[in-house]
N, C-alpha and C positions, 0 to 999 in steps of 0.2 A: 504494500500500500504506500501511496505517496504520503508525504508529510502533511499536506493540506487536507487530505481525506481523513487522516487520524485526528487532526485538529478539529474538524467539523463534527466528528462523532463524539468528541469529549463534551461538547456544550449543547446537549439536547435540551429543549425547553418543553414544559408541559403544554404551552400555548402554541398551537400549530397553525391556526388560521386567524384572519382579522376578526371574524365573528367571535372567536373565543377571547381575543384581546378586549373587544368592546364589552363583552359580558363580564370579564374580570374587573375592568375599570369601573363599570357601572355598579357592580356589587361592592367594590371597595368604598364607594360613597354611600350606598344604600344601607348596608349592614350597620355601620356606626350610627346613622341617623335613626334607624329603627330601634337600636339598642338605647339610645338617649331618650327617645319618646317613651319606651317601656319603663325606663328608670324613673322618669318624671311622673308617669302615671302611678308608679309604685309609691313614690314619696308623697305626692300630692293627694291627701285624703280628705280635703275639704269638700263638704257636700255641694253639689251643683244645684242652683235654683234657676228656674225658668218658668215659662208659661205654664199655668196650671198649679203652681205651687203657692203657698201662703204669701210668699214675698211679692207676688204680683196681684194680690187682692186689692180691692178698692181702698180698704182701710189702711193697708200697709203703704200704699202709694200716697195716700193723703197725709199720712204721718210723716213720710219722708219729705214732702214738699210744703209742709206747714210753715207759716211765717216764723222767722227767727225769734221774734218777740214773744211768741207763745211759750217758748222754752224758758223764758225768764220769769214767768208768772208763777208764783207759789199760790196754790189754791188751798184754802182752809175749809174743809167740808163742815158745814153747819156749826161753825164756832159761835159760842154764846158770848155776846158782848156784855160787859159788866157796866159800861158807862158810855158817855158820848165818844164818838170816833175821833181820834187824834189825827188831824189833817197833816199830811207830810208837807214839808217845805219843797220849793222847786228843786233845790240842790239835792235833797234827800231822795226825791222821786227820780231825779236824773240818775243818781248813783245806783238806785235800786233796779231801774227798768230801762230807762232811755239810753244809757251809755252803751248797751250791747250793740245798738245799731249806729248811734250818732258819734261814737268814738272812732269807729272803723269805716263809716260810710257804707254800711251794708245795704244792698238793694237800692242804691241811689239816695240814701238818707244823707242830708247835708251834715258834714262833720262840725262838731262844736268848735268854735274859734275860727272857722273858715268864712271870713266876712264876704268873700266873693261868691260863695255858694249860697249864703244866707241873704244877700242883698236883694235879689229879685223876690224872695219870699217875704222879706220885711216890707218891701215896697207895696205888696198886696194889702197890707194892713193887718192889724191885730185880730180883727174879726175873722178874716179868712184863715189866719194862722190857727186861731182857736177852733174854728169849725173843722179844719183838716185834722187837727190832733184829736178832737172829740169824736168825729164821725169816721175817721180813717181816710187815707189818701194814698193812691198808688199802692205800693207794697206795704205801707204801714197800716196795721189794723186799728180799729177804733180804740182810743185810750191806750195805745201801745200794746194792746192785747190783754190788758187787765181791766175788765169791765166793772170790777168792784171799786175802782177808783172814783172819788168824787170829782166832779167837773172842775172845782176850784183847784184841786191838786194838779190836774193835768195842765190847767192854764198857768199855774205857778211854774211848772217845769218848762213850759214853752217860753215864758218870760225869762227864766234863768238861762236857757240856751240862746235866746235872741240877744240878751244883754251881754253874754260872753262872746258873741259873734258880731259885734259892731252895732247892735240896735240899742234902743233906750226905751223900754216899756216899763210902765209902773206895775208892780205886783198887785194882783187883785186881792181885795180884802175878803176874809172869810165872812159868811153871813152870820148875823147875830144868833147866839144860842137861844133855843126856845125852851 
């Protein structure tokens, strides 16, 4: 045998045709991908939710998209009051309820202290400001979401925010005790 014939016989490959080469290259990519997918499925055990599950019920959806202010309201079920209600000051109510939206500007709420955002609202007049805060406006629910508040408390909070944002409103007086 010649030297070249011996040399060719030494290096025989299991891949003998282009079809076999294509199959080997394809499998070299496909097998690791399938292995990774199976490992991820093995590790990921979180339950899947979709159409028809409780996560898609009308109540669950409504709870997810409820206004932010509703989460700041503390509800006291059938509490017995022992005396006249103590009205909150504007600052106290702001710190209790209003700051959740008006500190961060949630859903378009004007940030406290931002006179540029408050100027057009102040220009509408205090009656309009009070009406929007008491009845709700855009994303803001009536009385910030706490319907147990007295109108005077809500007005005081509006005056507090307006005065901190470049306005000059007088705080409304509480009605005389009866």
